[in-house]
C-alpha positions as CSV (number, residue, x, y, z in Angstrom):
1,M,30.4,15.0,-13.9
2,A,31.2,18.5,-14.9
3,L,28.5,20.1,-12.7
4,A,30.1,18.0,-9.8
5,L,33.7,19.2,-10.5
6,V,32.2,23.0,-10.8
7,G,30.8,22.4,-7.3
8,R,33.5,21.0,-5.7
9,I,36.2,23.8,-7.2
10,A,34.0,26.8,-7.4
11,G,31.2,25.9,-4.7
12,R,27.5,24.5,-5.0
13,T,26.1,27.8,-5.7
14,T,27.9,28.2,-8.9
15,A,27.3,24.7,-10.1
16,E,23.7,25.3,-9.6
17,A,23.7,28.9,-11.4
18,I,25.5,27.0,-14.5
19,Q,23.1,24.2,-14.3
20,L,20.0,26.7,-14.4
21,M,21.7,28.5,-17.2
22,I,21.7,25.6,-19.5
23,E,18.5,24.4,-18.4
24,Y,20.0,20.9,-17.5
25,D,17.2,19.4,-15.3
26,P,17.3,15.8,-14.7
27,Q,18.7,16.4,-11.2
28,P,21.8,15.1,-10.3
29,P,23.8,16.2,-9.0
30,F,22.1,19.1,-8.1
31,D,18.4,20.0,-8.4
32,A,18.5,23.4,-9.9
33,G,18.0,23.0,-13.9
34,S,14.6,25.3,-13.8
35,L,13.6,28.3,-12.3
36,A,10.8,26.5,-10.6
37,K,13.6,24.3,-8.9
38,A,16.5,26.6,-8.3
39,P,17.6,28.1,-5.1
40,R,17.5,31.6,-4.9
41,A,21.4,32.1,-4.5
42,A,21.6,30.5,-7.7
43,K,19.3,32.9,-9.2
44,D,20.9,35.7,-7.9
45,L,24.1,34.4,-9.0
46,L,23.1,34.0,-12.4
47,K,21.5,37.4,-12.6
48,A,24.5,38.9,-11.3
49,G,26.6,37.1,-14.4
50,L,28.5,34.5,-12.2
51,N,30.8,37.1,-10.6
52,R,31.3,37.0,-7.2
């Protein structure tokens, strides 16, 4: 639920980056919980320190 809320407030890429950071990998609401699955934009945002 928290990731869905982040997605609504800060955007999908931010939510995916957070999901990747905490390595939450069961899928819903986003499928970005591992480096193998996360989109490039989420990886890049995480590397940048979630600063946009």
